[in-house]
N, C-alpha and C positions, 0 to 999 in steps of 0.2 A: 350366429350373427349378432354383432353388437350394434344396438340401436342408438341413434343420436339423442332421442328423448325417450323416457320410459317411466311410467308409473305402474305400481303393482299393489292392487287393492288399497289404494290410498283414501284415507278418510280425514277430513279436516274440520275443526270446530273453531269459530271465532271466540275470543276471550268472553267468558261468562254466558255462553250460549249452550243450552242443553241440546238443541237440535243441530246436527251436522250440516255444514254447508256442501260438502262433498262426501259421498259415501261410496266406498269400495270402487274407486275409479281406477281402471286399467287401461292404459293406452301406450302405443309405440308411434314413433316417427323415424323413418329411415332416411338416408342421404338421398337428396334430390326429390323427395316426396312434397307434394302440395296437399295439405289436409285442412279442411274447413271444419271449425268447431262451431256448431249452431245450436240454437235452443231459445226458448223464451227469456225475457228480461228476468234477472234475479235467480237464474237457475244454477249459477256457480261458474260460468264460463271465465270471467275475469280472474276469480279466485284460483282457479286451475291454471291458467296461463302463468300467473305470477309466481307459482311453485318453482317453475324452472329458472327463474332469475332471482337468486337468493338476495340480492341488494334491495329489491323491491317487493320481496314475498311478505304477505301480511302476517302479523303476529297471531298465534293461536296454538291450539293442541292438535296433534296429528298422530296417525299411526300409518304404517306402510311405507314403501319407498318411493322416492322421486330421484331418478338418476339422469345425469347428462353424460354421454359417452361412457356409460357403465359406472360413473362415480356418483355417489351420493351427493346431492346439492350442498349438504352441510359441510362437505369435505372439499369442495372446489375452491382454489385460490382465486382471489378477486381478478387477477389478470386473466386467468384461464376463462373465467366467466365472461369477461368483457370481450374476449377474442372468439369465444364459442357461440354465445347466444346474444343476438341482437333483438332489441325490444322496442316496438313503436306503440305508444299509448294513444288514447281517444283524442285528448285535447292537443291541438297544435302548439299551444303555449307551454305545456308542462314539461317539455324536454329541452327547450331552448335555454342555453346558459350564457351565450355571448351576444355582442351587439352587432356584429358584422357577419354576413353570410360566409365569406371565405374562412372566418375565424371559427365559426361554428362547425364547418367541415374539418378543420384541422384539430379541434379541441381534443377529441378522443385520442388521436394519435400522439399529441403533445403529452396528454396524461400518462400514456404508456412509455414515454421517454424515447420514442423513435427518433431517428436522425432526420435532419431537414430534407435531405434529398428524397427518402421514402415518403415523408409527409407531403412534399410538393408533387411527387409523381402520383401518389394515390388520390390526393385532392383534385388534381387535374383529370385524372381518369373518371371519378365520380361526377364531377361538374359536367364532363362531356356526355357521360352515359345518361345522366338525368336531364341534360339539355337546360342547366341553369347558368350557362356562361354569361347571359346578358344581364343577369342581377347578381353576378358574382361579388361585386364591391358594394352592394346596397346595405343599408342599415336593415336589420331584422324587422324593426317595427314598421317599415314601409312595405312589407310583404302582405299579401292577401292570405287568408286562412289556408287555402289550398297550396300556396307557395310554401308557407310555413311547414305544413306537413310533409311536403315533398323534400324540404331541407331536412327535416327530422330523419326521414327514410335515408337520405343520402349520407348524413352524418353517422348513421348506424352502419351502413353498407360499406363505408370507406374503412371500417375495422375488419372487413372480410370475414364476417361470422360464418359458421357452418350452417346455422339455422336462424331464421328470421321469424320472430313471433310478433304478431300484430293484434292489438285488442280493439276492435271496431275503429280502425284508423280513418274511416271515411264518414263517421257518424255525424260529424260537424261540418261536413263539406257540401257544397251545392252539387246537383246531379252531374254537371259536366266535370267539374274538379274531382268528384269521386270516381267517375268513369276513368278518367286519365290517371289517377292515382293507382287504382286497381289493375289497370292495364300495365303500369309500370311494375307492380308486384309480380305480375305474371310473366314480364320480361326477366326479372331477376331470377325467377325459378327456372325459366327456359334456357336463358343465355348464360347465366353464371352458375347454374347448378345448385343454388342455395336452397336448402329445404325450407318450407314454409308452413307454419302452423298459425292459423288466424281465426279470429271470430269476427263476424260481419253480418248485419242484417239485410244487406243488399244481396240476397241470394241469387237474384237474377243475373248479377255480375260475376259472382264468385263460383257458382256451381260449375260452370263450364271449364273453369281453370283447375277444379279439384280432382285429385286422383281418388280420394276418399272423403266421406263426410262422417263426422262424429256428432250424433245428435244427442243433446243433453236435456234432461228434464228433472227437476226436483233433486239436483245435485248427483244424478247418476247419468251414466252413458246408456241410452236406451237403443241405439243402433250404431253400427260401424260398417258402412258400405259405400258403394259408389253413389254418385248423386242421383242417378235414375232409380237405383234400387232403394235409396232413402225415401224418394218420393212414393214409391209403391208401398213400402213398410208403413209410413205415416198415413197413407189413404186407407190402408186395410185396417189400421188401428182406429180410424177416425180421430186422429190426434189434432189438438188445436193449432199445431204448427203447420199443418198442410196448407191453409190458405197463404201462408208466406212463401210457398214454393214458387218457383219461376212460372211465368204465364203459360208456357207450353205444357208444363205438367198439369196445371190446373185445368186447362182446356181438355187435355187427354182424359183426365178423371171425369170431367163434366159430361164427356161423350161415352163414358163407360168403357174406356180402354182397359185392357188386361195386361198384366206383366210389366216390364220395364218401359216406361214411356219416354217421350222426347224431353230433352233439357234445354236446348238452345232453340232460338227463334228459327233458325234454318231447319232443325230437326222437326220443329213444329209445323213448318210450312209443308214439309214432305209428308207428315202424318195426315195433315188436312187434305192434301192432294189425293192421297190413297183413300181417305175416308169418303170424300166426294165421289169417287169412282164407284163406290159400293153402297152408298146411302143417299136416300132422297133428301134434297136440301131446299130451303126456301129463302125468301127475302127477309132481312133483318128490319123490323119496324123503325121508322125515323124517330128520333128523340124529340121531346117537346122542349122548346126553347123557352127558358124562364124570362119573364119581363123584369128588367132592372130599374131601380129607383134613380133619384137624383144623384149627382156626383157628391162624394163625401171627402175625396182627396183630389186635389187639383195642383199640378205643378206645371208652370209655364216658363219656358226659356230659362231654366235653372242652370247656374254655373257654380262650381265649387272646387276649390283646391285646398290641400292640407296646409301648405306653406306658400308664402308669396312667391318664391323663386321656383317652385315645383309646377309641373304641368297640371292642366285641369283634369280632374277625375270625372266630373260631369260637365258636359259641354252642350248648352242649349236644350236641356232635357224637358220634354213635354210628357205629362202623364195624367190620366184620369181614371180614378177608381169609383165606380157607381155602387150604391147601396144595394146589398144582396148579392153582389158580384164576388167572384174567386179569381184573383189575378195573380199570376206567377211571373216573377221576374228571373229570366235566365241569362246566362252569359259566362264567359270563361273566367279564370282567375284574374283578379285586378281590374275587372272591367266596370266596377262602380255599384255592384248590387247592394252591399252592406252600407255603402255611403248613401245610396238613395233612401234606404230605410231610415237611417239615422237623421237625414234631412227632413223626412216626412215627420218624424217624432220630435223634432226640435233639438236633438242632441248635437246637430251640427247646423250651422247657419251659412246659407249660400251667399256669395258676394254679389250675385246678380240674379234677377228672376223673382218669381213669386210662389209661395207655398200656401195653399189654403186647405184647412182641415175643418170639416163640419162635425164636431162631436169630439169625443176622446179616443185616443190611439193607445193601444197596448202593444209592446214589443217583447218578443221572446228572443234572446240573443242565441248566438251559435252554441255557447257553452251555458247550459241551464244552471250550472253551479254558480254563476256570477249573480244570479238573482236571489240566492238563499243568504239570509242574514242570521238565522238562528240554528241551533243544533238539532231541533226536532221538527217534524212536520206540523204539530199543533202549534208551536210557538211562531213558526214562519208564517202560517196563515193568519194567526192572531195579529202579527205585526202588519200584514198587508191590508186587513179589513178595517173599516171605521170602528172606532172604539165602541160605539153603541151595539155592534153586532158581535164583539168578541167574547161576551160572557157566555152566551148560549154555545158558541162555537167550541170554547174551552170544555164545556161540560159534556158535549156530544163526542168530542174526540178522545176524551179520557179512556173510552172503552175500545179504541183501536187496537 
């Protein structure tokens, strides 16, 4: 049987590196499969995924084979690559190449020289499938991060690839947008029959979708099994990735369950119901409520819009954050979450209302790379700290 994707004892070194990033990796992906590639940060997941897309594969030395439909990736024509392997990256901004939503959907098909009837038909089908008709004519810069990533996915799927590869596509999305995005990936696999290979840290969301889970660590695949079996293997090994398993798995392990445990919340409820019938249970002690201090951030009747003729993004917003508190702002795509944070930090100015901040505010954006200014960790930290503190910092970081 010919696999869609396949590696055979593949080893990869980045330039001028003595230690391999990937070591003797062998995997297969068949038509219609949904496979999750999981593992700790820096274990080689992204490097492995990019091997299947020659146009974005990293430079370096390698041995072993990487094949798509039985053909070595070094021998695949660019057109066949585009039509066979779709790839969605982490950052919603990185794949967008045009200024209009409709043009972004059509761009790949235009690049392949397809006729206008085919382009319009496919674009209309994908717009309907992904539910983006309402913002079909919008400028891309008006979209939220979740909408941009959904557009990236749609612009890949309009090419009708055999396999969809996703490299932590929800890492920069809020919980609601991430849930909706991953649900859409599940629909693509179920309803369109597209094979899926993805990395994702939200294992609670993707494990129930997966036929198999490939667990990586240190550049090697350490297990290749079902989601439930993967949890059992990691538990028995005492692996550091087990705390990242879905809550039902962790609860099962905490109660000393044996064999394959539950993966989904529904399965977890069933297990707890059976457990309660055979074990004595007690009351959970009430949590102690922390006392909070004075307000450090106060927004009163705040209104904001990006342009004069556009509708308000924030309308009469009131918000109070107290010292010592932990406040989460939740909402769907385009509801104003990022705008609220930008107003608090002073990056955006409301046209009505008051914003009071007691002290300094630090903000970490969706894409962490936007705050990096230098080439090395040492240089970046030295740039961020006051000058009088940088000399000692440089000396201590030389040994990293």
